C-alpha positions in Angstrom: -82.2 43.2 24.1 -84.2 46.0 25.3 -86.0 43.8 27.9 -82.8 42.9 29.1 -81.7 46.4 29.6 -84.9 47.5 31.2 -84.5 44.6 33.7 -81.1 45.6 34.5 -82.3 49.1 34.9 -84.8 47.9 37.7 -82.0 45.7 39.4 -79.6 48.4 39.5 -82.4 50.8 40.9 -83.5 48.4 43.4 -79.6 47.7 44.4 -78.7 51.2 44.6 -81.9 52.2 46.7 -81.2 49.0 49.1 -77.5 50.1 49.2 -79.0 53.7 50.1 -81.2 52.5 53.1 -78.8 50.2 54.2 -75.7 52.7 55.1 -78.2 55.5 55.7 -82.1 54.9 56.3 -82.1 51.5 57.9 -80.1 52.3 61.0 -82.1 55.3 61.4 -85.7 53.7 61.3 -84.7 50.3 63.1 -81.9 51.4 65.5 -79.5 48.7 63.9 -78.7 47.6 60.7 -79.5 45.7 57.7 -82.8 45.2 55.6 -86.2 45.5 56.8 -88.7 43.2 55.8 -91.4 45.7 57.3 -90.3 48.6 55.3 -91.0 49.1 51.6 -88.4 51.0 49.6 -89.6 53.4 47.0 -87.7 55.4 44.3 -88.7 58.6 42.5 -90.4 57.9 39.0 -88.0 60.3 37.3 -84.9 58.7 38.5 -85.4 55.5 36.3 -87.6 57.3 33.3 -84.2 58.4 32.1 -82.1 57.7 29.3 -80.5 54.3 29.5 -76.9 55.8 28.2 -75.4 55.1 31.7 -75.7 51.3 31.0 -73.8 51.0 27.8 -70.0 50.9 28.0 -68.2 53.2 25.4 -64.9 52.0 23.4 -62.4 53.8 21.3 -62.5 52.7 17.6 -61.1 53.8 14.0 -62.9 53.8 10.6 -61.2 52.0 8.1 -62.0 50.3 4.7 -64.4 47.8 4.5 -62.0 45.2 3.4 -58.3 44.3 3.8 -57.2 41.9 1.6 -54.4 39.8 2.2 -52.3 38.1 -0.4 -50.0 35.1 0.8 -47.2 33.8 -1.1 -46.1 30.3 -1.5 -42.8 30.1 0.6 -41.9 26.8 -1.5 -42.0 28.8 -4.7 -39.4 31.5 -5.7 -40.9 35.0 -6.5 -39.4 36.6 -10.0 -40.9 39.6 -10.5 -43.1 42.1 -7.8 -45.4 44.6 -10.0 -46.6 46.8 -7.2 -45.3 48.7 -4.3 -46.9 50.5 -1.3 -49.3 53.4 -2.2 -49.7 52.2 -5.6 -53.8 52.3 -7.0 -54.9 49.3 -8.5 -57.7 47.7 -10.1 -59.2 44.1 -10.0 -57.3 41.6 -12.4 -53.9 44.0 -12.0 -50.7 41.8 -11.7 -49.4 41.9 -8.1 -46.3 39.4 -8.6 -45.0 36.3 -10.6 -43.3 32.9 -9.6 -40.4 31.6 -11.1 -41.8 29.2 -13.4 -38.1 27.8 -14.5 -38.0 25.9 -11.7 -41.6 24.6 -11.5 -41.0 23.3 -15.0 -38.1 21.5 -13.9 -39.8 19.8 -11.2 -42.6 19.2 -13.5 -40.4 17.4 -16.0 -38.7 15.4 -13.4 -42.3 14.3 -11.8 -43.7 13.0 -15.3 -40.2 11.0 -15.5 -40.8 9.5 -12.1 -44.6 8.8 -13.3 -43.4 6.9 -16.3 -41.2 4.9 -14.0 -43.8 4.1 -11.8 -46.0 3.3 -14.7 -43.5 0.8 -16.0 -43.2 -0.8 -12.8 -47.0 -1.4 -12.6 -46.8 -3.0 -15.8 -43.9 -5.4 -14.9 -45.5 -6.4 -11.7 -48.9 -7.4 -13.4 -47.0 -9.4 -15.9 -45.1 -11.4 -12.9 -48.4 -11.9 -11.0 -50.0 -13.5 -14.4 -46.9 -15.5 -15.0 -46.8 -16.9 -11.1 -50.6 -17.7 -11.1 -50.3 -19.7 -14.5 -47.5 -21.7 -13.2 -49.2 -22.0 -9.6 -52.3 -23.8 -11.3 -50.0 -26.6 -12.7 -48.1 -27.0 -9.3 -48.4 -29.2 -6.2 -47.1 -29.3 -2.7 -44.1 -27.2 -1.5 -43.8 -25.2 -5.1 -47.2 -24.3 -5.0 -47.0 -22.8 -1.5 -43.7 -21.1 -2.7 -45.5 -19.6 -5.8 -48.2 -18.3 -3.4 -46.0 -16.6 -1.5 -44.3 -15.0 -4.4 -47.6 -13.7 -5.8 -48.6 -11.9 -2.4 -45.2 -10.3 -2.3 -45.7 -9.1 -5.7 -49.0 -7.6 -5.2 -47.7 -5.7 -2.4 -45.0 -4.0 -4.6 -47.5 -3.4 -7.1 -49.6 -1.6 -4.6 -46.7 0.5 -3.7 -46.3 1.4 -7.3 -49.8 2.6 -8.0 -49.9 4.4 -4.7 -46.6 6.4 -6.0 -48.2 6.7 -9.2 -51.4 8.5 -8.0 -49.1 10.5 -5.7 -47.3 12.2 -8.6 -50.5 12.5 -10.6 -51.3 14.9 -8.0 -48.3 16.7 -7.8 -48.0 17.2 -11.5 -51.3 18.5 -11.4 -50.6 20.9 -8.9 -47.6 22.0 -10.6 -49.4 22.5 -13.8 -51.8 24.8 -12.2 -49.0 26.9 -10.5 -47.4 27.3 -13.9 -50.7 28.4 -15.3 -51.4 30.7 -12.3 -47.5 32.1 -11.8 -48.9 35.7 -12.2 -51.0 36.5 -9.3 -53.6 39.2 -9.5 -55.5 41.5 -7.3 -59.0 40.4 -6.8 -60.3 44.0 -5.7 -60.0 47.5 -6.4 -57.8 49.0 -3.7 -54.5 50.8 -2.7 -51.7 48.7 -1.7 -51.1 49.0 1.8 -47.6 46.7 2.7 -45.4 44.7 0.6 -43.6 42.5 3.1 -41.5 39.9 3.0 -42.5 36.6 1.3 -42.3 34.5 4.2 -44.4 36.9 6.2 -48.1 35.6 7.2 -49.7 38.4 4.7 -47.1 39.0 1.6 -49.3 42.0 0.2 -52.1 43.7 2.3 -54.6 45.9 -0.1 -56.9 48.1 1.1 -60.1 47.8 -1.1 -62.0 50.7 -2.2 -65.6 51.2 -1.4 -67.9 51.3 1.8 -66.0 52.1 5.2 -66.3 50.1 8.6 -65.7 50.9 12.2 -62.8 48.6 13.9 -62.7 48.6 17.6 -60.4 46.7 19.9 -62.0 45.5 22.9 -60.5 43.6 25.9 -61.6 39.9 26.8 -63.4 41.4 30.0 -65.9 43.4 27.7 -65.8 41.6 24.3 -68.5 39.1 25.5 -71.0 42.0 26.3 -71.1 42.1 22.5 -72.7 40.0 19.8 -73.0 39.8 16.0 -75.8 41.9 14.6 -76.2 43.8 17.6 -77.1 47.5 17.0 -74.4 50.0 17.6 -74.0 53.8 18.1 -71.0 55.4 16.6 -70.1 58.8 17.9 -67.3 61.4 16.9 -64.5 61.7 19.2 -64.4 65.6 18.6 -68.1 66.1 18.6 -70.5 63.8 20.1 -73.5 65.3 18.4 -72.1 63.6 15.6 -73.6 60.2 15.5 -73.6 57.3 13.1 -75.3 53.7 13.3 -74.5 50.2 12.2 -74.1 46.7 13.5 -71.4 44.4 14.9 -70.4 41.9 11.9 -67.5 40.3 13.3 -65.9 39.4 16.5 -62.4 38.0 15.7 -61.5 35.8 18.8 -59.4 33.9 16.8 -56.7 36.5 16.5 -56.2 37.8 20.0 -54.0 40.9 20.2 -52.1 40.3 23.7 -49.8 43.0 25.1 -47.7 43.2 28.2 -48.5 45.6 31.3 -45.6 46.6 33.5 -42.3 44.8 33.7 -43.9 41.8 31.5 -45.8 40.6 34.7 -49.3 40.8 33.4 -50.9 40.7 29.9 -54.0 42.1 28.5 -55.9 40.2 25.8 -57.8 42.4 23.5 -60.2 41.2 20.4 -61.0 43.1 16.8 -64.7 43.8 16.4 -65.8 45.2 13.3 -69.1 47.2 12.8 -70.6 47.7 9.5 -72.3 51.4 8.7 -75.9 52.2 7.8 -74.4 55.1 6.4 -70.7 56.4 5.9 -71.6 59.9 5.0 -69.4 62.5 6.9 -66.5 59.7 7.9 -63.0 59.5 6.7 -60.7 56.6 6.7 -58.5 56.6 9.7 -61.0 58.8 11.7 -61.2 58.2 15.5 -64.8 57.5 16.9 -66.3 55.6 19.9 -68.7 53.0 19.8 -71.3 51.7 22.3 -74.4 49.7 22.5 -77.5 51.4 20.5 -80.2 51.5 23.3 -82.2 53.9 21.4 -81.4 56.9 23.2 -81.3 58.8 19.8 -84.7 58.1 19.2 -87.3 60.5 19.4 -88.7 60.9 22.9 -92.0 59.6 23.7 -94.7 62.4 25.1 -95.7 61.9 28.4 -95.1 59.5 31.2 -93.9 56.0 30.6 -93.3 53.3 32.8 -92.0 49.7 32.7 -94.7 47.2 32.7 -93.0 45.3 35.8 -94.3 48.1 38.1 -98.1 47.7 37.3 -100.0 45.3 38.6 -103.1 43.7 36.9 -102.4 45.6 33.7 -104.8 43.5 31.9 -107.8 44.1 34.3 -107.4 47.0 36.9 -104.1 48.2 36.8 -102.3 49.7 39.8 -99.0 50.7 41.3 -97.7 50.7 44.7 -96.7 54.5 45.7 -95.3 56.3 48.8 -98.6 58.1 50.4 -96.5 60.4 53.2 -94.5 57.5 54.4 -97.2 54.9 53.9 -97.4 52.2 51.2 -100.7 52.6 49.2 -102.2 51.2 46.0 -103.1 53.8 43.2 -105.1 53.0 40.2 -103.5 54.3 36.9 -105.0 54.9 33.4 -102.8 53.2 30.9 -102.6 54.4 27.2 -100.5 53.0 24.3 -98.1 50.0 24.9 -94.5 50.3 23.5 -93.8 46.4 22.8 -90.0 47.2 22.0 -89.1 48.9 25.4 -91.9 47.1 27.4 -93.4 50.3 28.6 -97.0 51.4 29.3 -98.3 55.2 28.7 -99.8 56.3 32.1 -102.3 58.7 31.0 -103.3 59.4 34.7 -103.1 58.7 38.2 -98.8 59.4 38.4 -96.5 61.9 37.7 -92.6 62.2 37.6 -92.1 63.5 41.3 -94.1 60.4 42.6 -92.4 57.5 44.5 -93.3 54.1 43.9 -92.1 50.5 44.8 -91.4 47.5 42.7 -94.3 45.0 43.5 -93.5 42.3 46.0 -95.7 39.6 48.0 -94.7 41.1 51.1 -96.6 44.4 50.3 -99.6 45.5 52.2 -101.4 49.0 52.4 -100.3 51.5 55.2 -96.8 49.4 55.1 -94.0 52.2 56.2 -92.1 53.3 53.2 -88.2 54.4 52.8 -87.1 56.6 50.2 -83.4 56.0 48.1 -82.1 56.4 44.9 -82.9 59.8 43.2 -82.6 61.3 39.7 -79.3 63.0 40.5 -77.8 59.6 41.5 -77.7 58.9 38.0 -74.3 59.1 36.5 -74.3 59.8 32.8 -71.4 58.5 30.6 -71.8 61.7 28.3 -68.4 63.7 27.9 -66.3 61.1 29.8 -63.2 59.8 28.1 -63.4 56.7 25.9 -60.8 55.2 28.0 -62.7 55.7 31.1 -65.7 53.8 29.7 -64.4 50.5 29.3 
C-alpha cells in the first residue's frame, strides 16, 4: 500500500510540475506552448520529502458499540408477552419475548392428524398394489393390461401420499421446535436500543456491552478507496491531536443508504464502513470523530534526508541522481545509508540536501540538458484543519 502511495506522490509531483511549466515556464522558454522534450523538469526535494497526509481523504464517523444485535420475530406467529422495553439493561440469556403457544399447539395437533391420515392412505395403497399384482400374475390379454394400468395409477397415488407425509413430518418437527423455543432470549449482554413493530425488519435491537468500534458512512465514489484490513487513523473532531488507530473490518455494500438531493431529481448512495480499534481508551459511545487512511504520518520522523528509491539510478553499484546545476542537468553521486523497505526509501548520507532540485530519471536525459523548475514545497496543500465534509 505504501509503495502505491509513494508512486502516487511522484506522479502528482510530476503532473503538478508539468502543469506549472506548461502554463508558465514553457511559453517563456520556447516561445510557444506545450511540453518540450529538450527540457528536464526538476522539483525541490523539500516539496516531496514531507508527510503524505494531503493524499488521504478524511470522513466523518461516530463511535458506537462493537456489535448491534438484531432480533427478528416470526411474523407467522403471534407474540404473547414482551419482557423488555427500550433502555433496559439485560444479560445474556434474559427473556426478550414469548410467542403464543396455544395457536402453535393447535397447528401441531392438526398436523399430526393429517400425518395419520397420510400414513393410512400409504398402507391402503400398498395393500391395493399387492392385490392387483397377485391378480395380474394369473390374468391374460386385456384384463392383464387393465390391471397393469391400475397398478401404475395406484403407485402414483402412493408417491403423492408418501410426499404428503414427509412434508407433514417436517412441519411437525418445525412446530415442536417452535413450541420448545417459544421464549426468545438475548444472546449478549447489553442495552435494549429499540422495540419495534413485530413486522419490522428488526423487532428488537440490542446494543451489546464491551468493546467499541467506529462507523463511517461513505459515498459510493469513495468507498472503493478503502479495503478490509486497511490501517485507519481516527481523530477527535474537537481536538485533532487526539488520535487512535484501527483497521477496516467490514464494508457493508449490501445495505446502501440512498438519499434524495434537491427536488428528488438526484440521489446519493452511501455505504456503512466499520473500523475496529486497537484501543478505545478515551472514546465514548456517540462521540463524533473523523477517519482517514493511516499512512504512517504519526510515526516518529526518521532523522536525516530520505529519498524514494525511484529517483536513484544504479542504487546497487554507483548510485547517483539527476540534479539541477544552475539551469543545467547533471549527474551527482550520492552516498546511501539505510533502506526502509516499508516506505521504499533510501537514507541519503551525503550528496544532497533539502534545497536541491532533482528530476525523475528518464531515458532522454543527458548532462548539460536545460532544466526548468516547478512544484515548490509551498504548493503542497495539507488537509489539516479542514472540515471533514470538505475532505470527502
